[in-house]
C-alpha positions in Angstrom: 0.0 0.0 0.0 2.9 2.4 0.6 4.0 2.5 -3.1 0.5 3.2 -4.4 0.1 6.0 -1.8 3.5 7.4 -2.9 2.5 7.3 -6.6 -0.8 9.1 -5.8 1.0 11.7 -3.7 3.5 12.5 -6.5 0.7 12.8 -9.0 -1.2 15.2 -6.8 1.8 17.3 -5.9 2.6 17.9 -9.6 -0.2 20.5 -9.3 2.3 22.3 -7.0 4.9 21.9 -9.6 2.7 23.9 -12.0 2.6 26.6 -9.3 6.3 26.7 -9.0 6.7 27.1 -12.7 4.2 30.0 -12.6 6.3 31.6 -9.8 9.2 31.9 -12.2 7.3 34.3 -14.5 5.7 37.7 -13.8 1.9 37.2 -13.9 0.6 39.3 -16.8 -2.7 39.2 -18.8 -0.8 37.6 -21.7 0.5 34.8 -19.4 -3.0 34.3 -17.9 -4.5 34.0 -21.4 -1.9 31.4 -22.4 -2.2 29.4 -19.2 -6.0 29.5 -19.3 -6.1 28.3 -22.9 -3.5 25.6 -22.1 -5.3 24.3 -19.0 -8.7 24.5 -20.6 -7.4 22.4 -23.6 -5.9 19.9 -21.2 -9.2 19.4 -19.3 -11.2 19.1 -22.5 -8.8 16.7 -24.1 -8.5 14.5 -21.1 -12.3 14.4 -20.6 -13.2 13.8 -24.2 -10.3 11.8 -25.6 -9.4 9.7 -22.5 -12.1 9.5 -19.8 -15.2 9.6 -22.0 -14.1 6.7 -24.3 -13.3 4.5 -21.2 -16.6 5.4 -19.7 -18.5 4.4 -22.9 -16.6 1.2 -23.1 -17.6 0.2 -19.6 -21.3 1.1 -19.9 -21.4 -0.2 -23.5 -20.7 -3.7 -22.2 -23.6 -3.5 -19.7 -26.3 -1.4 -21.4 -27.9 -0.8 -24.8 -26.3 1.9 -27.0 -29.0 4.4 -26.0 -28.7 3.4 -22.3 -24.9 3.7 -22.4 -25.1 7.1 -23.9 -27.9 8.2 -21.5 -25.9 7.0 -18.4 -22.7 8.7 -19.5 -24.5 11.9 -20.4 -26.3 11.9 -17.0 -23.1 11.5 -15.0 -21.3 14.1 -17.0 -24.2 16.5 -16.4 -24.0 15.7 -12.7 -20.4 16.8 -12.7 -21.2 20.0 -14.6 -24.0 20.9 -12.2 -21.7 20.2 -9.2 -19.1 22.6 -10.7 -21.7 25.2 -11.5 -23.2 25.1 -8.0 -19.8 25.5 -6.5 -19.1 28.5 -8.7 -22.4 30.1 -7.6 -21.4 29.8 -4.0 -18.2 31.7 -4.5 -17.9 35.5 -4.3 -18.7 37.4 -7.6 -16.2 39.6 -9.5 -17.6 42.9 -8.1 -17.2 41.7 -4.5 -13.6 40.5 -5.2 -12.8 43.7 -7.1 -13.7 45.7 -3.9 -11.5 43.4 -1.9 -8.4 43.4 -4.2 -8.5 46.9 -5.6 -9.5 46.6 -9.3 -11.9 44.7 -11.6 -8.9 43.0 -13.3 -7.7 41.6 -9.9 -11.2 40.7 -8.9 -11.7 38.8 -12.2 -8.3 37.1 -11.7 -9.2 36.0 -8.2 -12.6 34.7 -9.3 -10.9 32.6 -11.9 -8.4 31.3 -9.4 -11.1 30.4 -6.8 -13.4 28.7 -9.3 -10.6 26.7 -10.9 -9.0 25.8 -7.5 -12.3 24.7 -6.0 -13.2 22.6 -9.0 -9.7 21.0 -8.9 -10.3 20.2 -5.2 -13.5 18.5 -6.2 -12.0 16.5 -9.0 -8.6 15.7 -7.3 -10.3 13.9 -4.5 -11.9 11.1 -6.6 -8.9 11.2 -8.9 -6.8 10.3 -5.9 -9.1 7.4 -5.1 -8.9 6.1 -8.7 -5.1 6.5 -8.8 -4.6 4.6 -5.6 -6.9 1.7 -6.5 -5.5 1.4 -10.0 -2.0 1.1 -8.5 -3.1 -1.5 -6.0 -4.9 -3.7 -8.6 -2.4 -3.3 -11.5 1.0 -1.6 -10.6 1.9 -1.2 -14.3 -1.4 0.4 -15.3 -1.3 2.4 -12.0 2.1 3.9 -12.9 0.8 5.0 -16.3 -2.3 6.4 -14.7 -0.3 8.3 -12.1 2.0 9.7 -14.8 -0.9 10.8 -17.0 -2.5 12.5 -14.0 0.7 14.2 -13.1 1.1 15.6 -16.6 -2.3 17.1 -16.7 -2.0 18.4 -13.1 0.9 20.6 -14.0 -1.1 23.0 -16.3 -4.0 22.8 -13.8 -1.6 24.2 -11.2 -0.6 26.9 -13.6 -4.3 27.8 -14.1 -4.7 28.3 -10.4 -1.3 29.9 -9.6 -1.2 32.6 -12.4 -4.5 34.3 -11.7 -4.0 34.0 -7.9 -0.6 35.7 -8.2 -2.1 38.3 -10.5 -4.8 39.1 -8.0 -2.6 39.2 -4.9 0.6 40.4 -6.4 2.5 37.5 -4.8 3.9 34.6 -6.9 4.6 32.7 -3.7 0.9 32.8 -2.7 0.0 31.6 -6.2 2.4 28.6 -5.9 0.9 27.8 -2.5 -2.6 28.0 -3.8 -1.7 25.5 -6.6 -0.1 23.1 -4.1 -3.2 23.2 -1.8 -5.5 22.3 -4.7 -3.3 19.3 -5.4 -3.3 18.0 -1.9 -6.8 16.7 -2.3 -5.4 13.9 -4.4 -3.4 12.2 -1.7 -6.2 13.0 0.7 -8.6 11.0 -1.6 -6.1 8.1 -1.6 -5.9 8.0 2.2 -9.7 8.2 2.4 -10.0 5.3 0.0 -7.4 3.2 1.8 -8.9 3.8 5.3 -12.7 4.1 4.7 -14.0 3.5 1.2 -12.2 0.5 -0.2 -15.0 -2.0 0.6 -17.6 0.3 -1.2 -15.7 1.0 -4.4 -17.1 -1.2 -7.1 -16.1 -0.9 -10.8 -19.5 0.8 -11.5 -19.0 3.4 -8.7 -15.4 4.1 -9.9 -16.5 4.7 -13.4 -19.3 6.9 -12.2 -16.7 8.9 -10.2 -14.6 9.2 -13.4 -17.6 10.5 -15.3 -18.4 13.1 -12.7 -14.8 14.2 -12.7 -14.9 14.6 -16.5 -18.1 16.7 -16.2 -16.4 19.0 -13.6 -13.4 19.5 -15.9 -15.6 20.2 -18.9 -17.6 22.9 -17.1 -14.5 24.6 -15.7 -12.9 24.6 -19.2 -16.0 25.9 -21.0 -17.3 28.3 -18.4 -14.2 29.7 -16.8 -10.9 29.0 -18.4 -11.5 29.4 -22.2 -13.8 32.4 -22.1 -11.1 34.3 -20.2 -8.4 33.0 -22.4 -10.2 34.0 -25.6 -10.9 37.6 -24.6 -10.2 39.8 -27.7 -7.2 41.6 -26.3 -5.2 38.4 -25.6 -6.9 35.9 -28.0 -3.8 35.0 -29.9 -2.0 33.9 -26.6 -5.1 32.0 -25.5 -5.4 30.2 -28.8 -1.7 29.4 -28.7 -2.1 28.0 -25.3 -5.1 26.0 -26.3 -3.4 24.4 -29.3 -0.3 23.6 -27.2 -2.5 21.9 -24.5 -4.4 19.8 -27.0 -1.3 18.6 -28.8 0.6 17.8 -25.5 -2.3 15.8 -24.1 -3.0 13.9 -27.4 0.7 12.9 -27.4 0.6 12.0 -23.7 -2.6 9.9 -24.0 -1.2 8.1 -27.0 2.2 7.5 -25.4 0.6 6.1 -22.2 -2.1 4.0 -23.8 
């Protein structure tokens, strides 16, 4: 059990690595646009090119084609709704602008809070999945941990850069990214101590679907709209293209 826990922790802490990378650069609107496009592309590509096909394969073996599609769509919708409800519970841009001094900083903090909270939600079940995969099949578990670590790095960037822009502190941005990644080893510990007897293949695949729904909502509602603002659209599109290409290569290499 020690090695699976270690692999899961490393995968989670790679979000902090993204925060450290962000700390090396001055947080500017151009950098925010690039990182938002990159992280949004990573979340979309992981969800649609990796998690969704595995989900359809699982339910396709148990249900009719329509039933398979309906089950997958319902679970994805559940994840999207969870992310939306979480976003509604967070302070709006005007409130944050009053707190941090300008609308630009308020918008940046809003982006950091929504993305960070969504990452906390999806890193918890992701940690459970990584741990159990490592326990059942160490070779597959190692590939899973590596794939998660790769997409956690740009997710860390997506939290750290706007947080640093809002607070004026790169160190605080790096810490925020690290905290969002700690949910992954926390999920692994929860799985090891409490949830292991309850985690059936069906439940695990349902968790994966909800995670994918959360990532799709965050990418579509938060990261990409900010990245594609007219003033910085070229940087956002560049980041988006880089994120798609990197994750396609990663998914193919780790298949």
